[in-house]
C-alpha positions in Angstrom: 18.7 5.5 -22.6 15.8 3.7 -24.9 12.9 2.4 -23.7 12.6 -1.4 -23.4 9.0 -2.1 -23.2 9.4 -5.6 -22.0 11.7 -4.2 -19.0 8.4 -1.8 -17.9 5.9 -5.0 -18.1 8.0 -7.3 -16.0 8.4 -4.7 -13.5 5.1 -3.8 -13.2 3.8 -7.7 -12.8 5.5 -7.5 -9.8 3.3 -5.4 -8.0 -0.4 -4.9 -7.1 -2.0 -2.2 -7.3 -5.8 -1.0 -7.0 -8.9 1.7 -6.1 -10.4 2.0 -2.3 -13.4 -0.4 -3.4 -10.3 -3.2 -3.3 -8.0 -1.6 -0.6 -10.6 -2.8 2.0 -11.1 -5.8 0.8 -9.0 -7.9 3.3 -9.4 -11.0 1.2 -7.1 -9.1 -1.3 -4.8 -7.5 1.3 -4.4 -10.8 3.2 -3.1 -13.8 0.5 -0.8 -10.6 -1.0 1.4 -10.3 2.2 1.3 -14.1 2.8 2.6 -14.6 -0.5 4.8 -11.1 0.2 3.9 -9.4 -3.1 4.5 -5.5 -2.8 0.9 -3.9 -3.4 -0.5 -0.3 -3.1 -4.2 -0.4 -2.0 -6.1 2.5 -2.3 -8.0 3.4 1.3 -11.0 5.2 2.5 -9.7 8.0 5.1 -11.7 6.6 7.7 -10.2 2.9 7.1 -8.1 1.8 10.3 -4.9 0.8 9.9 -2.5 -1.4 11.8 1.2 0.8 11.4 4.3 -0.5 12.7 6.9 2.6 14.3 10.3 3.0 13.6 10.2 2.3 17.8 8.8 -1.7 16.6 5.1 -0.3 18.2 2.3 -0.7 16.2 -0.6 1.9 16.6 -4.0 2.0 14.9 -4.8 5.2 13.2 -7.7 5.7 10.8 -6.0 6.5 6.6 -6.6 10.0 7.3 -4.6 10.8 10.0 -1.6 8.5 9.4 -1.9 10.8 5.7 -1.8 14.2 8.0 1.2 12.9 9.7 3.3 13.1 6.4 5.1 16.4 5.6 4.2 18.2 3.0 7.7 17.7 1.1 7.4 14.1 2.5 
């Protein structure tokens, strides 16, 4: 397989990534969600997140509690 620098660049442009400083900034998250832009933002462990479960229920969990629910091989 050949390295396709332009394709990698195009794929990376489709996402937004940021550290915990920006992850807590709702003025960044909300516009991304409205535009349906995929994003990955780091957050502090004490940040409260709204989580939609597989049963279509909303939970409010601290990020650290949510991380604890992920299995080791998950």
